[in-house]
C-alpha positions in Angstrom: 36.9 -7.6 -25.0 33.7 -6.0 -26.0 33.5 -5.1 -29.7 32.4 -1.6 -28.8 35.8 -1.0 -27.2 37.6 -1.7 -30.5 34.8 -0.2 -32.6 33.2 2.6 -30.7 30.0 4.2 -32.2 32.0 7.3 -33.3 34.4 5.2 -35.4 31.6 3.1 -36.7 29.7 6.1 -37.9 32.7 7.5 -39.7 33.2 4.1 -41.5 29.5 4.0 -42.4 29.7 7.6 -43.7 32.5 6.7 -46.2 31.0 3.4 -47.4 28.7 4.9 -50.0 31.5 7.0 -51.5 33.9 4.1 -51.8 31.2 2.1 -53.5 30.2 4.9 -55.9 33.8 5.5 -56.9 34.9 1.9 -56.9 37.7 3.0 -54.6 39.8 1.2 -52.0 38.9 1.9 -48.3 42.2 3.7 -47.6 40.9 5.9 -44.8 39.0 3.1 -43.1 42.2 0.9 -43.1 44.2 3.7 -41.6 41.7 4.3 -38.8 41.2 0.6 -38.1 45.0 0.0 -38.1 45.5 2.9 -35.7 42.8 1.5 -33.4 44.6 -1.9 -33.2 41.8 -3.6 -35.1 44.2 -5.6 -37.3 45.7 -7.1 -34.1 42.6 -8.9 -32.9 44.3 -12.3 -32.8 47.8 -11.0 -31.8 48.6 -11.9 -28.2 48.3 -9.1 -25.7 52.0 -9.6 -24.8 52.8 -8.4 -28.4 50.4 -5.5 -28.2 47.4 -7.1 -29.7 43.9 -7.8 -28.4 44.5 -11.5 -27.8 41.0 -12.5 -28.9 39.8 -15.9 -30.0 37.6 -16.6 -33.0 34.3 -16.1 -31.1 35.2 -12.5 -30.0 36.7 -11.7 -33.4 33.6 -12.8 -35.2 31.5 -10.5 -33.0 33.9 -7.6 -34.0 33.5 -8.4 -37.7 29.8 -8.6 -37.4 29.7 -5.2 -35.8 32.1 -3.8 -38.5 29.9 -5.2 -41.3 26.9 -3.3 -40.0 28.7 -0.1 -41.0 31.0 -1.1 -43.9 30.5 -4.6 -45.4 33.2 -4.3 -48.1 35.7 -3.0 -45.6 34.8 -5.9 -43.2 35.1 -8.4 -46.0 38.6 -7.3 -47.0 39.8 -7.1 -43.4 38.6 -10.7 -43.1 41.5 -11.8 -45.3 44.1 -10.4 -42.9 42.2 -11.8 -40.0 41.9 -15.2 -41.6 45.7 -15.6 -41.7 46.3 -14.2 -38.2 43.3 -16.4 -37.0 44.9 -19.4 -38.6 48.1 -18.7 -36.8 46.2 -18.5 -33.5 44.1 -21.6 -34.1 47.3 -23.6 -35.0 49.1 -22.2 -31.9 46.2 -23.2 -29.7 46.8 -26.8 -30.9 50.5 -26.8 -30.4 51.5 -26.0 -34.0 53.8 -22.9 -34.0 54.5 -23.0 -37.8 52.8 -19.7 -38.4 53.8 -17.8 -35.3 55.8 -15.4 -37.5 52.4 -14.3 -39.0 51.3 -13.0 -35.6 54.7 -11.4 -35.0 54.8 -9.6 -38.3 51.1 -8.5 -37.9 52.2 -7.0 -34.6 54.9 -5.1 -36.5 52.3 -3.7 -38.9 52.4 -6.1 -41.8 49.1 -6.7 -43.6 48.3 -10.2 -44.8 46.1 -11.2 -47.7 44.7 -14.4 -49.2 46.0 -15.4 -52.6 44.6 -18.9 -53.0 41.5 -18.7 -55.1 41.7 -19.8 -58.7 39.2 -19.5 -61.6 37.9 -23.0 -62.4 39.4 -24.7 -59.3 36.4 -26.2 -57.5 38.8 -28.4 -55.4 39.6 -25.2 -53.4 42.5 -26.2 -51.0 42.8 -29.8 -52.2 44.3 -29.1 -55.6 45.8 -26.2 -57.5 46.1 -24.9 -61.1 49.1 -22.9 -60.1 52.5 -24.3 -60.9 55.0 -24.5 -58.0 58.4 -25.4 -59.3 61.1 -26.4 -56.7 64.6 -24.8 -57.1 67.9 -26.1 -55.9 68.1 -23.8 -52.8 64.8 -25.1 -51.5 62.8 -22.1 -52.8 59.8 -22.4 -55.1 58.7 -20.4 -58.2 55.0 -19.9 -58.6 53.1 -19.3 -61.9 49.4 -18.8 -62.3 46.6 -16.4 -61.8 44.9 -15.9 -58.4 41.4 -14.3 -58.3 39.5 -12.3 -55.6 42.7 -11.1 -54.0 41.1 -8.7 -51.5 43.3 -5.9 -50.0 45.2 -5.7 -53.4 46.3 -2.1 -52.9 47.5 -2.6 -49.3 48.8 -6.1 -48.5 52.4 -6.5 -47.6 52.3 -10.3 -47.3 50.3 -12.6 -49.6 49.7 -16.2 -48.8 49.7 -18.4 -52.0 49.8 -22.0 -52.9 50.5 -24.1 -56.0 51.2 -27.7 -57.1 54.5 -29.3 -57.6 53.2 -31.9 -60.1 56.4 -34.1 -60.1 56.6 -34.5 -56.3 55.5 -37.6 -54.4 56.3 -39.9 -57.3 54.2 -37.9 -59.7 51.1 -37.7 -57.5 51.8 -34.1 -56.8 52.3 -31.9 -53.8 50.6 -28.7 -52.7 53.1 -26.1 -51.6 52.1 -23.2 -49.3 54.1 -20.0 -48.8 54.1 -16.2 -48.5 55.4 -13.6 -50.9 56.2 -10.0 -49.9 55.1 -6.8 -51.5 58.6 -6.3 -52.9 58.8 -9.8 -54.3 59.5 -9.9 -58.0 57.5 -11.9 -60.5 53.8 -10.9 -60.0 51.3 -8.4 -61.4 48.1 -7.1 -59.9 45.5 -6.4 -62.5 43.1 -3.5 -62.2 40.1 -5.6 -63.0 37.8 -5.2 -59.9 34.6 -3.6 -61.3 31.8 -5.5 -59.7 28.2 -5.3 -58.8 28.9 -5.0 -55.0 31.7 -5.2 -52.4 33.5 -2.7 -54.5 35.8 -1.2 -51.8 37.5 -4.5 -51.2 39.4 -4.1 -54.5 39.8 -7.8 -54.8 41.9 -7.7 -58.0 43.4 -10.6 -59.8 47.0 -11.3 -59.0 49.1 -13.0 -61.7 52.1 -15.0 -60.5 54.8 -15.0 -63.1 57.6 -16.9 -61.4 57.1 -15.2 -58.0 59.8 -16.7 -55.8 59.1 -17.9 -52.2 62.3 -18.6 -50.3 62.6 -21.8 -48.3 62.0 -20.2 -45.0 58.7 -18.9 -46.2 57.4 -22.3 -47.4 55.3 -23.3 -44.4 53.4 -26.4 -45.7 53.7 -29.2 -48.2 50.6 -31.3 -48.4 49.4 -34.2 -50.6 46.8 -33.5 -53.3 43.3 -34.2 -52.1 41.5 -34.0 -48.8 43.7 -34.5 -45.8 43.6 -34.0 -42.0 46.4 -31.5 -41.7 45.6 -28.9 -39.0 46.3 -26.1 -41.5 43.3 -27.2 -43.6 41.0 -27.2 -40.5 42.4 -23.8 -39.4 41.8 -22.1 -42.8 38.3 -23.5 -43.1 37.5 -22.6 -39.5 38.6 -19.0 -39.8 37.5 -18.4 -43.3 34.0 -19.8 -43.0 33.3 -18.4 -39.6 34.6 -14.9 -40.3 32.7 -14.8 -43.6 29.5 -15.8 -41.7 30.1 -13.0 -39.3 30.3 -10.4 -42.1 27.1 -11.5 -43.7 25.4 -11.8 -40.4 26.3 -8.1 -39.9 24.7 -7.2 -43.2 21.5 -8.9 -42.3 21.5 -7.3 -38.9 21.9 -3.8 -40.4 19.2 -4.5 -43.0 16.7 -5.4 -40.2 17.5 -2.2 -38.4 16.9 -0.2 -41.6 13.6 -2.1 -42.2 12.3 -1.3 -38.8 13.2 2.4 -39.3 11.5 2.5 -42.6 8.3 0.8 -41.3 8.1 3.4 -38.6 8.8 6.3 -40.9 6.6 5.4 -43.8 2.8 6.1 -43.7 -0.2 4.8 -45.6 -2.4 7.2 -47.5 -5.3 4.7 -47.7 -5.1 4.2 -43.9 -5.3 7.9 -43.2 -1.6 8.5 -42.7 -1.0 5.8 -40.1 2.5 4.4 -39.8 3.2 1.2 -41.8 4.4 -0.2 -38.5 0.7 -0.7 -37.9 0.2 -2.6 -41.2 -0.2 -6.4 -40.6 1.6 -7.3 -43.8 4.6 -5.1 -43.0 4.6 -6.3 -39.4 4.7 -9.9 -40.7 7.7 -9.1 -42.9 9.6 -7.5 -40.1 8.9 -10.5 -37.8 10.0 -12.9 -40.6 13.3 -11.0 -40.9 13.8 -10.9 -37.2 13.1 -14.6 -36.7 15.6 -15.5 -39.5 18.3 -13.4 -37.9 17.6 -14.8 -34.4 18.7 -18.2 -35.7 22.0 -17.0 -36.9 23.5 -15.4 -33.8 23.7 -18.5 -31.6 24.9 -20.8 -34.4 27.7 -18.4 -35.3 28.7 -17.9 -31.6 28.7 -21.6 -30.8 30.7 -22.7 -33.8 33.3 -20.1 -33.2 33.5 -20.9 -29.5 33.9 -24.6 -30.3 37.0 -23.7 -32.4 38.4 -21.7 -29.5 37.8 -24.4 -26.9 39.2 -27.2 -29.1 35.9 -29.1 -29.2 36.1 -32.4 -30.9 33.4 -32.8 -33.6 35.3 -35.3 -35.6 33.8 -35.8 -39.1 31.1 -33.3 -38.3 33.5 -30.3 -38.1 33.4 -29.4 -41.8 29.6 -29.7 -42.1 29.4 -27.3 -39.1 31.8 -24.8 -40.7 30.3 -24.8 -44.2 26.8 -24.8 -42.6 27.3 -21.6 -40.7 28.7 -19.9 -43.7 25.9 -21.0 -46.0 23.1 -20.2 -43.6 24.6 -16.8 -42.9 25.0 -15.8 -46.5 21.6 -17.1 -47.6 19.7 -15.7 -44.5 21.3 -12.3 -45.0 20.2 -12.3 -48.6 16.6 -13.1 -47.6 16.6 -10.5 -44.8 18.0 -7.8 -47.2 15.3 -8.7 -49.7 12.6 -8.4 -47.0 14.0 -5.1 -45.8 13.8 -3.7 -49.4 10.1 -4.8 -49.7 9.4 -3.1 -46.3 11.2 0.1 -47.3 9.6 0.5 -50.7 10.7 2.1 -53.9 13.2 4.5 -52.3 15.6 1.7 -51.6 15.8 1.0 -55.4 17.6 4.3 -56.0 21.4 4.6 -56.1 22.7 6.0 -52.9 20.2 4.2 -50.7 22.0 2.1 -48.0 19.7 -0.8 -48.7 20.5 -0.6 -52.4 24.2 -1.0 -51.6 23.5 -3.8 -49.1 21.5 -5.6 -51.7 24.4 -5.6 -54.1 27.0 -6.4 -51.3 25.0 -9.4 -49.9 25.0 -11.1 -53.3 28.7 -11.7 -53.1 28.0 -14.3 -50.4 27.1 -16.9 -53.0 30.5 -16.8 -54.6 32.7 -17.4 -51.5 33.7 -21.0 -50.7 32.0 -23.1 -49.7 29.2 -22.4 -52.2 25.7 -23.9 -52.1 26.6 -27.1 -54.0 29.9 -27.7 -52.2 28.4 -27.2 -48.8 25.5 -29.7 -49.5 28.1 -32.2 -50.8 30.1 -31.8 -47.6 27.1 -32.3 -45.4 25.8 -35.3 -47.4 29.2 -37.0 -47.3 29.4 -36.5 -43.5 25.9 -38.1 -43.0 25.7 -40.6 -45.8 29.3 -41.3 -46.8 30.8 -40.5 -50.2 29.1 -41.5 -53.4 29.8 -45.0 -54.6 31.9 -45.6 -57.7 29.2 -46.2 -60.3 31.6 -48.4 -62.2 31.7 -50.9 -59.4 27.9 -51.2 -59.1 27.3 -52.1 -62.8 25.3 -48.9 -63.4 
């Protein structure tokens, strides 16, 4: 399905028209969510037989890239719902139906969000600071804060995980499950007041004994890296869809830069357009060349997930690589666009001013710069040796 069918120009312009107001007021994108839901956009991964679009990751990434050209914060928050529905689709494609209920409930109108991130936890999915305490009936009680919980005002299903420290003979076990909006034992803090991506309302969620019944516990994994398909599916969808959003930001910045170059004139060159200025032309070309490298990488990585390509130990380097390149390239392109556009882009209310703040959030999403380089180095060079065994 062409992204323009799900996101026609008329809808895209309405979303773009509200983005500045959401940002200025630090307000959730309620109207955007209503329109996108009505258009079936939250059902990108849901099978056509259940009323969804039945898309794979490559097509969904194209849609998110297009959405981000209009409303980056809206796209980023919608990503969290799409990550869970995408994970369910990626698992199902590999014969694992453990999250089929996610697709079924999404088809019924439920909105999923991601409640995994924890302050100070640089192990990401391979360990947790949240306590997961098993109860006699097979349910678990979860205690601990979760940060960057996008869609905080709207989610109806929140994916969480924590550690049962006593399990597996004291080695610990990571327990994954979902809570509902009406689950007791959690609080959402009103603490989202950030430099950019303000409409996402990614508030902190504090779990205070939130109970997940046995039937909603969908994975129990050992602490540390492991080859469970769930880990691959989360990384594949999270990194690729993030890359799509930031690619969309870079794409929009380039368009704005070209418009500015054609619009602005040079007094010293007798009113000629800056599109005729060699330095400005070089900057536009530099931005365009940078963006040209992103589109095929994003498309190929997402397509390889869809087609079950076997990259073995190189899969995670490919996934963190596309995320890191997209976020860093987009930041460079936005910076170039601002230099091309001149001082007007420095004022509040300028679209480039907002994009400049929004694009900075890319450095905070997993995998960050250090983690990505470590992942790639390990894939090519092997893990670091234990210094104690070498005598150093």
